[in-house]
N, C-alpha and C positions, 0 to 999 in steps of 0.2 A: 418399435421393437420388432424383432424377427420371431419366426416360429421354426423350431428344430425338432426333428424326429430322429432319435437314435434307434436304428434297426439292428439289434444285437443278434448276431449269428453264432458267435463263439461260445463254447462252454467253459472257457478258462476264467476262473474266478478273478484272478489278478487283473486280467484285461477288462472284465466287467466292472471292477471297482473304479477304473478310470472313466467308464461310461457314466457311472453314478456321480463321480466327482464333477465331471464336466456338466452333466445335466443339472445338478444342484447349483453349480456356480452360475450357469446361464439363467436358470430360473430366478435366483436371487438378484441377478442384474436386471430382471424385468422381462426377460424373453419367455415366450410360451414354449414349453418343452414336453415331449412325450417320449416314452421308451417302449419298444415292442420286443418281446422275447420271441425269437424265431430260431429254427435250427437247434443246435446243441445247447443254446442258452436256456431252453425251456427247463433244463435240469437245475438251473441255479436258484429259482425261487424257494425250493424246498430247503436247500442248504443254507441260504441266507436267512430265511425265516427261523429255522431251527437254532441257528447261532445268534439270533437277534441282532443281525448285522446293522449297525447304526446307520450307515449310508442307505442301505436298502429300506429300512424303516422310515427314514426321512423322506426318501423319494416316494414311497407309498403314501405316506401321510400328506404329502404335498400334491398328490394326484398326478404324479408324473408317469406312473406305470399304466400305459394304455391297454395292455393286454398280453396274452400268451397264445402262441400258435396252437390251435386245436390238433391238427394232424401230427405235428411233431411231438406233442405231448402224448398222443397215442403210441406213436412209433417208438418213443424213448421210455415208455412205460411210466410216465409221471402224471397221467391225466387225472387220477383221483386226487392227488395232492394239489395239482394246479387248480382243480375245481374248488378245493377247500380254501384257496387263498382269497377267493372272492373277486379276483381280477377277471375281466372279461376273457373268454376263450374266443379268439378271433379265427374266422374261417371263411372270409370273403373271397379268397382266391383258391378255388378248388380244395377247400379244407385248410388252407394255410392262411397266415396273416399277411395280407397284401398291404402295400404302401399307398395305393391309389386313393383311398378315402381321405387320408391326411394330406397327400399331395394336392388334392382338390381344394383343401382348406388352406393351402399356402405354406405348408411345412416343407422345409429343406431337409432332405434325407442325409443322415450321416451313417454310413455303414460301419458297423463295429463287430 
């Protein structure tokens, strides 16, 4: 099986729903899948959690959510909420969430 990293940059909820759908489908097919919230997508965890979005909760419960960009969370004023999610705040690339750690583990990056 393969390893996939969805590196979500967009803050558009509809687009992110497709990230979740694909990530869940790949995971259910036996692939290893991770999702990183970077750029404007760091605003989505608060909205998705507050509405108890089914796909978001499934991905969280399956351990697919690798973390949230620390620097973008500060810049977009969602750091406190993102800390409260319990997801890792990633800052390995000058305060941002880099792809290198997961690429080194063999993940193929899908930009979203």
